[in-house]
N, C-alpha and C positions, 0 to 999 in steps of 0.2 A: 113882181116885187113893188111894192107900194113905196110911196115917198118916204114915209116914216122909216121904213126898213133902210132904206137907202142913206138917210141921214144918220141913223143909228150906227149903220155899218161904217160910215165915214168917220164919224166921232170915235167910235171904238178903235179903228184902224189908227187914227191920229193920235189917240191917247197912248198906244203901245209906242208908235214912232217917237213920240216925244219923251216917253218914259226910258226908252233905249238911248237916246240922243242925249238926255240930261239926267243921268242917275242921280246926281244929287238933290234933285227936286222932284223925284218920282211921286213921293206921296202928295205933294202939292198938284201935280198934274191929275193924278187919280181922283183927287177931292174936287178940282175944278170941273173935270169931266163929269163927275157924280152930280154937282150942282146943276150943270147944263141939263142933263138928263131930268133931273126933277124939276127944274123950271119948265122945260118944255112940256112934261107930262101934267104939270099943275095948271099952266095957263091954256091947256087945250089947244096948242098951236096945230096938232095934227089930230083929226077927229078920231082916228082909231088907236090912240096912244094916250093912256092915262096913268100917272105915276105920281103919286102924292108924297108930301114929305112923310107922312105916317108910314106909306108903304115902303119907302126907301129905308127909313129907320128900322123896319121890320125885317129888312134883308140882312142886315148886319148881324153877323154871328157873335153875339157878346160872350158866349161860353169860349169860343176860340179866342178872343181878345184877352179875355181875363185869365186864360191858361197861359198865354204867352207872358203877360205882365207878371203874373205871381210866380211862375217858374223862373224868370229872369231875377226877380228881386231875391229869390231864396238862393239862387245859384251865386249871386254876388256875395251874399253873406258866406256861402260855402267857399268861394275862393279866397275872401279876406281871412278866413280861418286857418288858412295854410295846409289844410288837409290834402288838397289835390297835389301839392308839391311833395307833402310827406310820402303819399302812396307812390308818386313817381320815384322818389328816393329809394323807397324800399324796393320797388320793382328793378331799378337800375342797378342796385348793389348785387344783383344776381346775374348781370351781364358780363361777358368777357370779351366781346369784340365790337367794332363799330358796326358791322352787320347786323348783329343781334340788338345793338341799340336802336337801329332805325326801325327794324321789324317790331320789337317789343313796345316802343314808344307809338308807333302807329296803331297797333292793336289796342294799346291802353287808351289812346285818344278815342280810339272807335268805341271801347266799352264805356267810357264816360259819355260819349256823344249819343249813346242809345237812350240815355235819361236827361241829357243836359243839352241845351241849345248848342248847335255847331260853332258858331263864333265864339261863345263863352268857353267851350272845350279848347280850342285852338288858344285863347288867351291864357288858359290855365297851363297847358302842356308846353307851348312853345317856349315860354321861358326856362323851363327845364332843360330842353333841347339846346338852348343858346348856351347855358351855362356849362353843360356837358361838353358840348363843341369846342367851347372856349379851352376848357381844361385839357382836351387832349388835341387841340390845335388843329382841328379840321373846318371846312366851312359848314355852317349849319342850313344853308339852302336847301339840299336834298331832303334833310330830315324835316324841316319845317314844311315843306311841299308835301311828303308823304303824310304827316300829321293832319295837314288841312284836308287833303282828298279822302283820307281814312275817317275824318269826323263827317264829311258828307255822306259817305256810304252808310255808316251805322245811325245815321239820322233817320233812317226809314224802318229800324228795327222795332221801335215801340210807339206808342201813342204820343208821348211826350218828347220824342227825340228831334223832332223838326217840325216846323210849322207846315210843311206838306203833308206829314202824317196826321196832324191835328185836322186839317182840311179834309183830308181823305176819310177820317173816321166819321166826320159829320155827314158827308155824302153818302157813305156806303152803310151808315148805321152801325158802326164798329165801336167797341169799347177796349179798354186797356188789355184785357185778356185775350181779345180776339185777335191780337197781333202775335199771339203765340199759337193758339189753337182756335179756329172758327169752323164751326159744323163739322167737328170731327177731323178736320184736315190742318196741316201745318200752316201757320200764318206768315206775315212779312218777316218776323223776327227769324225764322229758320232759314228763308230765302236769303236775308241779308247776311246771315252768319256764314252761309255756304260760300256767298260772294267773298266774305272777309277772309275765309280760309284761302280761297282761290288766290286773292290779291296779296296775301301774305308771301306766298310762294313766288309771285311775281316780283315782290319787293326784296325777297331773299336772291332772286336771280340777278336783279339789277345791282345790288350791292354785294355781290359773291366774292369780289376781290378785296373788299374793306375788311381785313383782318385784324387791324390795329388794335392793341388791348385797351380796355377801358377800365378805369379804377376810381371810385366814388365812395368816400368814407362818411362826410357830413350829411346829417339829416335835418330837415327842416322842423322846428319845434312846433307843436300844436297845443295851445293851451285850452282852446275852446272848441268843443266836440258837438255843441248843440246845433249848430248850422248843418253839420252832417246828418244828425239825426233827424232835423226837420226835413231834408231832402230825402232821406230814407223813407220817412213817415208820409211824405207827399206821394212817393211811388205806391207804398203799401196801401195807402187809403184809396188811391185811384183803382188799384187792384180789387179792394174790397167792394167799391162802388160798382165795378163793372158786372157783379152778379146781381144788381138790381136793374130790372128793364126800365127802359124809357116808356113813356106814356102810350106811344104807337105800337110798343112791341108787348105791352103788358096783357095779360089775360084779364077778362072782365072780373073786378073785385081784387085783382093782385095789386100789391104795393109797387108804385112806380117811382122814379125819381124826377126831379125837374130837368128841363133840358140844359140849365146852367150849372149842373151839378160839378162838374170837373173844374170850371172856373172858379167857383166857390171854394173848393177844396185847396187849388193852388194858391188863390189869394189869401186864404186862412192862414196857412202855415207861413207865409211871407209875413202877414201881419203879426202873427205870434212872434216871429223871430225879431221883427222891428221893435215891437212893444218891449220884450226882454231886453234888448240892447240898450233902448233909452232909459229903463229903469235901472239897469245895471251902470251905465256910464253917465246917468243924469244929464244927457245931452242928446240934441237932435242931429248930431253930425252923421251918425249911420243913416238915418232916414233921409237926409239930403242926399248923402252919396248913393244910396240904394235907388232912389227915384231918378237920379241922373243916369244909373246904369241900365235901366229899362229902356228896350229898343222901341221909342216912339215912332221912330222912322218907319218900322215894319207894321206897327199897330194902326197908324194913319194910312199907310199905303193898303193895308188890308179893309179897312174900313171904307175907304173910297173904292176899292175893287168890289166889295160886296155890292155896293149901290149901283156901281156901272154894270155888273153882272146881271143885277136884277133888271136893270133898264133894257140891257140888250135881250133879255129873255122876254120881257113884255113886249118887245118889239117884233119878236118871232125869230131872231137871228140863233138862238142857241138850238131851236128846232130845225132850222135851216141847215146849220153847220152839222149837226147830228144826222139828219137825212143825207146829207151830201157824202158823209163819211161812211155811212151805213149802205149807201148806194154801190160801194164796190164790192158788196158782200154777195151779190148776186142772189141765189136761192136760199141762202142761210146754211149751206152745207158745211162740213166739217173743215174743208180746204178753204172755202170762203171767209169762215169765221177766223182761221189761222192767218189770212191775208189782212183782215182788219186789224186783228192783235198785233201783227208784225208791223203794220203801218202806225198804230199809236205807240208802240214801244220806241221805234226807231225815230218817228218824227218828233217824239218828246225828247230823245237824246240829242238830236240835231239842234232843236228850238232851245232847249235849256243850256246848250253850250254857249249861247250868246244872249239869252233872256233869262233873267232871274227867275228861278224855277216857283217861286211863291206866285207871282200874277199868272204864269203860265197854267201852273196846276189849278188855281181858283177858277180860270176860264175854262180849263178842258175837263173839269169834273162834271159839270152839269151837260156837256157835249156828250161825255161817255155814258151817261146815265140814258140820253136819248139813243144813242147808238146801240146800246144793249136792249133797249125796248123795241126798236126797229128789227133787229136781228131776231129776236124771239118771236115776234109777230111774222117772221118771213116765211114760217112753215116748215124750217129745217130743223137742225137738231137744238135741243134746248141748250142754253149757256147761262152760267152762272155769272151774275154782275161782277163778282170779285175777280174774274178772270181778267177783264178791261181794266178795273179799278187797280189792281195789283200791278198789271202791266204798264200802267200810266206812271205809278209810283216808282216803279223800276227804272223807266226811261228818264222821268223829269228829275228824280232826286239824284241820280248818278250821272246824267247827262251834262249836269253843271261843272263836274269834275274835269272836263276836256280842256276847257280854256281858262286863263287866269281871272276873267271876268264873269264867268258863268255861275259862280256861287259866292255867297258872303264871306264863307270861311276861307275861300282861296284868297280874297281881297285882303282879309285880315291877316292871313299868314304873311303874304308878300308886303303888306305895310309894315308888320314887325321887322322883317328883314330890311326894309327900306330905311327904318329907324337905326338900324345897325349899319348903314352905309353899303349894303349889298343890293344891287339892283338885279332882279331875275327878269330875263326875257322871255317873251312867250315860247320861243323854240326851247329853251331850257326847261321850263315849266311843263310842257307837253312831252318831253322826253320821258318823264315820270308818269304824267297824267293819263296819256293816251292807252298805253298797255294795260294801266292799272283800272282804267274806266271800261274799256273794252271787255277785260276779263270780268268785271264785276256785272256789267250788263248782260252778257252772254249768259253767264251763270243763272242771274235771275230771270231773263227771258225764257231760258229752257226750263228751270224749276216751275215757274208759276203756270206755264202752259201745261207741264206734265201733272201738276197738282190739281189744276182747276178745269181742265178739259177731258 
């Protein structure tokens, strides 16, 4: 291990420690680390390490960042229209007990979260749960916790459901429809839905004694249905675009799409919604409010991490980690591949319980690619890259559900309760999250192995 590799490893480890210790300034930590990598690489402080500004900018996945910004902007318009609240009202009008209230609100949050950011989903559904719980005189804490963890689960179902899914799609070369079926096999959507069904049974068991009746008569009025149409069109256009290959997957002479296509689609519908609103109201208030709702925290964090990961890759650390993880595979036999797969899934669960799954996933995706390459070259059985990619997504996305700080949706849900004067301790949260998470992870862990091995 040369001097530059040691330096890069120390800087990378320090970056993660600081991000974990100071969560409010994580984007600035990542950006500072990125600047250091670029400065060291540009100034030639180490003979074998070259990393210019142009190379660093090239590491940033603008498609991912535009997808996040555009989707969040459209979701803001969707929330402001009142449509999610109306959908919740209609759903709840058919519920007759607290038990089914929690179960169906959790499933409803999961359904929305498959197409909308997890935090936005919690912000949409939690107020409905608060109002309903207030009407029937029960604590909203259990319902809000179940809504948050259900949102995290379903975020892995589609390309636009969560930032981790967007990151995975880039690394694995997947498009929107590949989350449903890829190469003739069920994709992550069906794995996630199987987990949702299993966890719904867990929620029913946990709330089996809550048989108090529920009655709701008022429905939220919705005067503007255009934001809903824009969100639906975003999803449909992404589906349509998924049938056009990227350049590296296109046959000679075949039409292909630019790498930034999905980001342009998401941003275009957001811009259409904003322009329409400004023309209609003759005001820029909606534009200002929508721009404030975009999660610049996540965008800046990812931008910095893209550059940092490019830096550690240039320093050889990604290859080193991949070789170390692949080293436990032995001869590449079926059993040794199973061991590697198991380590990736459950290591991801453990890490994501305490580290935000976005930086963890962004770091592990290139490592998984190296592991897959080494396993395939070991001379044993052939493995499909999706085995380890989907295993990583199962562990990293669902593992954050275990603790209150493991996922942004959890933090958001508990923040809503705190504003209502309700403090939720870690033990109370984990009373619901641990059985939920273990059920979902085990379901996904088994299904991904059976499908892809």
